N, C-alpha and C positions, 0 to 999 in steps of 0.2 A: 745643775754642773754646766759649764758657761768653757766653750775651749777657744782656743783660735788656729784655725786649721790651713795646712801647709808644709813646705818639704825645706832643712836647712839647708839646701844649694841655692835657698836665694828669694825678692818675691814674686816670682813670676807666678806660683802655684798658690799664693799665697800671705797672708795677714804673719803666718806663722814665724816666714821667713826675712821678715822686713827688719828684722835684728837681732843680734846675737843673743847667744841663749841665755846670760842673765836680764840683756830687757827683755827676753820674751816672759819668762818669767814674772817682771815686774808689770809688765805689761795686761797681762791674762789675772794676774794676780786682783791687778784696779780693776780693769773689765768686771769680773766676779762680784765685785765689793759693790760697783751702781747697783745690779740686781738685790741688795740685801734688803730694803728697803722692803720690796714687793714680793717677794721667798717668806711663805710661814716658815720654810725649811731649809737646813745652813746650805748654802751657796758654794759648791768646789769647785775653783781654777782645774782646765784641762785644756792638753794640748792635742788637737786633731792628726796627729803625727803622716802625712801619707810614710810610708813603706816600701810599694813597689807601686811603680810612676807608666799607663800607658804609654806608650813608645810607638813609633813609626819606623822605626826601627826593627826587626823580627829580633835582633841577636841572634846570641851563639847559640841558646836554645831555644831558638822560633816562634815565640811566646807572644810577642810583641808587645813587653815587660819589663820593665829594668828594676831590677832587683837592689836597694842600696842595701850596703858593707853594714853586715849588725854595728861595727866598732865605729862609723858615722854616726848611727844611731843611738848607742850608749851613753855620748856626754851629756845627751838630751833629755834621755831617761834617768841619770844620775841623778843631774843639778834639780830636774820634777822632783824628783822625787824626795833629795835634800827642802827642796820648799814646800812640801804637801800639796802638789799640782797633780791630778792623774793622765795619766796617758793611754792614749788609742791608735794603734796601728790601726794602718787605714789601708786596703791593698786594693789596686787597680790590673786584676788578674792579667787583662790580654786572652789568649784563647788557652790558657792554662786553667784548671780549674781551684778553686782557689784554696780548697784545705792539702795542694801540694805545694802551695807560697807560702800560707800561712804554716804549715810546718818547718820549715827554711829557719823561721823566727821563734821559737819553741822555748829557749834559751829568756828571750825576752818576755815572751808568752807567761813564763814560769814566776815575771815576780807580780810581789802582789798588789803594783798600783798602776797594772797595765792592764786595758783589755783590746779590743779587737773591733773593726771596721771595713764591712764590706759593701764595695761601690760596684751593682751590676752595671752604671751603665759604660766603662771597661771592660765586662766580662766580654767577651769575641765567641763567636762561632768560628768554624773550618772556615776560611775566605776575607774573610770581616776584618775591618781593620777600624783601627783609632778613630774618630771625628767624622767617619762617614755613616753612623747611623747609632742608636743610642744602645746598649747591648739591656744583655737579659740573661739570667740566670731562675733557677728552676728552685721547688721550696727544698726539694731533695737534695739538692747541695747543700744549701745553706745548712742543712738540717745536718748533714754529714760533717760539717767543717765544726757546727755548734757542738754536738754530741762530741769530739775530740776537746775543743775545746773546755767543756764541763768536766768529761774525764780528770785534764789536766790538772782542773781546778781542785776536784774532789779529791785525787789520787796527792797533790800536791799540800793537801790539808789549807789551800790559798783563797782569802775574800773573797767572795760574791763580783761577779767579773761584769762589765758592760758587755752588750755583744752590739753593735749601732749596722745593721742593713741602708744605704740609703735607697730612697724612690722621689722622685717627683716624677712617674709616672707610673698608671698601676699596669700596664705588660710589661714594665720591666725585674717583676718579680711571677714566673707565670706558679698558678697554684699557690697564692700567697695564705687564704685561708688553712693550708696544711701545714705551716709554719708549724716545729716542733716549742712552747715554751712550756714542757715541765718540767724541764730541769733549774731545781732554785741554785745550782750554782751563777748561774746567768742570770743577768735582767736586760730583754729582751729589749729594745729601740728600734722603729721605726724613721726615720731621720727624712723630713720632705727636703729641698734641698735644691729649689727653683729657685732663678732669680726672675726680677720684677716690679709692679707696680705691687703697693700693698693691695690690690685689689685682684690682683691675677694670683698673687701669690694664695691670698687665704680662699681662693675659690678654688685653685690645686688641692689646700689645706683638706677642704669639705669634701671635695672626692676622695681621697685619701684616706682620711678619718673614715668615711662608709662602708659600714663590714668591715671595720677591722677589727681583726681578731683579739677575743679576749688574751687577757693579759700582756701584752706589749705594747711598751710605753710610749707616747708621741714624741718627737721631736725634729727643734725646726732649723731655720740657717738664715744670716743674715750677710751681705752681701753687701761691704763698704763700699763699690764702685760700681757693680749692677744693679744693684736696689733702687726702685725711682718713687720715695725715696725712701732709705732706710728705714727701720723700727725704730724705737728709742729702745731702752729696756722697761721704761713703764708701758710701754705701748707695746713690747712682746709678750710681757705677763697679764695687761688687762683685754687685751684687742682677741688674742688668738684661744682658741675653746676646744677643746679641751687646752688649759696651759700645759707647753713643751716641758718636757722631766730634764731634757738636754738642749741646748742651744749654742751654735758654734758659727763661726767667723770664717770671715775669707775674705 
């Protein structure tokens, strides 16, 4: 799976917002096609669509996270569905727990080609503010959210869903060894989303893959501007071990 990351509001949050909806579908399908020669499996284009955005403003609910209205996301999901593009709804939940936010978007997650991503970097403890520290989340909170998503998938007879959890430092997930991978309704992937030189990123990759719980798929992120330099599709599939199952672009 090859995904463009960002928010519909514009380019400042990632490559997804650098063009309109139609342009985004064309861009991600062309990007996914670049991986075809190097993959033994079908390559699926996808959108890593930021759904809630960590904010310096506490907002009316005081959670320091801005919830994108469902009606703003639906045109992107509709277009992706028509184009054969998978959608991953990405959450930066601020001071509220992930499940409380995720449940607000149940109608979208009930669609067959929509999965879920949780970003612990922006999961804040009481008194913490965005950009002042790296957030953390417990395996228990992730498991509570994954159980809800698995139940939704089973109860509505939906295809298996992707569940992505971002991680570029080990301490972002407390008790990682306790992550629940028992639910066949979900495919769980841990997403190494740090930027830097290839050497720095591969060092981080090695640390994250060490003692990785069984049943978790590895994922990687390429940054157009911050990586020095960004790996090509061929390099992404040839020098990273184990091979990433999901690659996102920001």
